[in-house]
Every structure is written in structure tokens, then in C-alpha cells.
N, C-alpha and C positions, 0 to 999 in steps of 0.2 A: 346742172351738175358742175359744169366748167366754172361758173362764178363761185360756187362754194369752195372749190379747190384753190382758186386764186385768193379768196378771202382768208382761208386757212394759212396759206403760204405767207401772206402779208402779216398775219398775226404772229407767226413763228419768227419772222424777221424782226418784228418789234420786240418780242420777248427776248430774243438773243441779243439784241443791241442794248437792252436795258441791264443786262447782267454785267457785273464788274469784270474787267479784263484781267487776264493772268499777269502777275507782276513779271517784269523783265528779269533776266538772269543777273546774278551777282557779279559776273565778269563779262564785259562787252568789249570785243576787239575794235580797235580804231585802225582803219586801213587808209593808206594814202591813195592818191589818184592812180599810182602805178599798181595798186592791189597789194602792196607789201604792208604788213602790220607795223604800225608806228608805236602802238602801246595798248594798254588795257585800262578800261574804266572799271574800278572795283567798288563794290558796295559792301559794307560790313553790317552784321547783325549783332544785337545785344546778347544773343544766346549762343553758347558754344555749340549746341547741337544743331543749330540752323532750323530748318523746317519752314513752314508757311509763316509769313509775317503776321503779327498780331500785337495786341497791346502788351503782351508778355515778352514778345521777341521782336521788337521793332527793328527795321532796317534803316540805313542812312545815318548810323551813329559814327561819331568821330573816333571812338575807340571801342572795338568789339571783336567779332569772330568771323571767320570765313572757312567753312569746311573743317571745323574743329581746331583751327589754328588762329592765333592772334591776328588781328586786322586793324588797320587804322593808322594813326600817327607813327607807330613803330615801323610800318611799311615805308613811310616817307623817310624816316631816319635810315633804314636799311638800304634804301635806293637813292639817297640824297646825292644830288649832283648829276643825275642822269640827264642826258640831252635828248630832246625830241626834235627831229628834223622833218618838217613838212613844208612843201613848196606852194601851199595855198592856205588861205585863211581857213581855220577850223571852227565849225559851228557845232556845239554839242546841244542837242535838243532832247526834250523829254516832257513828261507830265507827272504831276503829283496828285494823288487822290487819297481819300481816307479809305478805311477798310470796306466801306459800303460802295465805293466807286464814285463818290461825290468829289469833283475837282476842288483842289485847295488853291485859292487865290491869295496873293500877297504873302507867300511863304518863301523864306530865303532858302537858296540852294547854294552850297559852297563846294568848289572843286579845289582839292589840294593836289599839287603837282610835285613829283620827285625832284624837279629842278629848282624847287624853292618858291615857285610862284603859287599864288592863291587867286582864284577868281570867284566872285560872288554875284548872284543875280537873284531876282525875285520872280515868282510865278505870276503870270498875268491871266487873262481870261481863260476859262476852262482848265485851269491848273497847269498850263503849258509854261515851259521855260526854255531859254536859249542862252548859251554862253558863247561869246565870240573871242577866239584867240587868233592873233595875227600869225602869218607865216613865219617860221623860224629858219627856213632855208631860202636860197634864192628863189623868188617867186617864178613859177613856171605855169601856173594855172590862173585863169582869170575868174573862175567860179570857185566859191568856197567848197570845202569838203564838209558835207553835212553828215553828222553821226547821230542817229536817233538812239538814245540810251533806253527808250521805252517808257512804259507807264510804271511808276513807282508808287507803292502803297506807303504812305507816311503816317505813322501812328505815334509820332514823337512830339506830343504837345509841349513837353517840358524842355526840349532842346531849342536852341536859337535858330537852327538851320538843319536841312537835310544834307548830309555829307557824301561826297563822291571823291574817289582818288584816281588820279591819272598816273599810271606807272609804266615803266618800260615793258616791252613785249615779254621778255623773260625776266620778270622782276624777282628780286631776292625776297624770301619770306622774313617775317619778323624774327629777330634773334630768340634763341631758346630762353634767354633771361627775361624776355618780355612776358612774364607770367601774370603781371597785373597790367590793366590798361594804363597807358601813359596819361599824365595829367594834362588837362587842357591848357593851351598856351594863351 
């Protein structure tokens, strides 16, 4: 009887680990070594209504929606010139998969920052990615700050990259005149 229970438990663990993970939230806070929030990592959807990511409403778009409001390059323009101060190198890590949970290798991920910088990387084994940003304040920490932005479902085959936005903690929304997505630069 005991062996049967153990075998059943092992099978449940195997089944649970085979299911695709839940996608990370569209806004992830970035905290410094002191626990204070430095900024927000924002992901936009192609659908105004939001909802679960799908081929009809992919996330990681350069110009789209977040909570029914414009999201993307218009956020960079609205918050342009914001300064980010962190006293250790900052590593943003995550993972890209397709809708079935299969890791996506060799896919570009681009981070747009309100201070005008852009950082781009490619996913490597198992769909993982890591972006490394140097400290912007006097270095006080010897270890990098690692921010896991989570697993992201990427259903954007026609886009050149999966887009993320690094914005100030209290970022300004896109202006009301941003009723159309901004053109790609």
C-alpha cells in the first residue's frame, strides 16, 4: 500500500511539472539592495482588453495596451529622461516559452528604458535570458541585484523581439493623445 501511494505521488509531481507555468504579471517591481523600489518592468499586450496571452492577444509588443490604456513607446516618451539610481549591477532574468510551454531559444528580448537606453539580448538554452546593466550610482554592493521577471509566453512570431519597458516607480501614463500606437523607430 505504501509503495502505491509513493508511485501515485511521483506521477502527480511529473504531471504538474509538465504543465506550462502561469505567465508573469505585466508589471514587475525592481527593488534595490536597500529594499526601495527603483522602477517597474512593464509588458504590453496587443489587445486593449488584456486577458490571457494568445495568438490573438500576444504580449511583449512594442506598442500596445496595459489595463485598457496605451502602453509601449508612448510610455518611454511620457517618462523620457527619468534617472535610475542603483548601487549594484542589475541583472534582469526571465524565460520565454510558446503557449504550450516549450522554451524559445535564439529569440531576441529588448528592454526600452525611460532614460533613453535600450538593451537587447537573446534567449539561450531552455528559453532563458539575462540582461546586465551596470550600476548607475556609486557602487556599494559587490553582488549584482538579480530581478526575475518570470516566465513570459511569446506568441509574436512576426515581431523581431519580445519588448519590455523599464520605467520609474511612479511612471506617467501615455498621454491621452496616444490613441494610436506609435510608429516603430
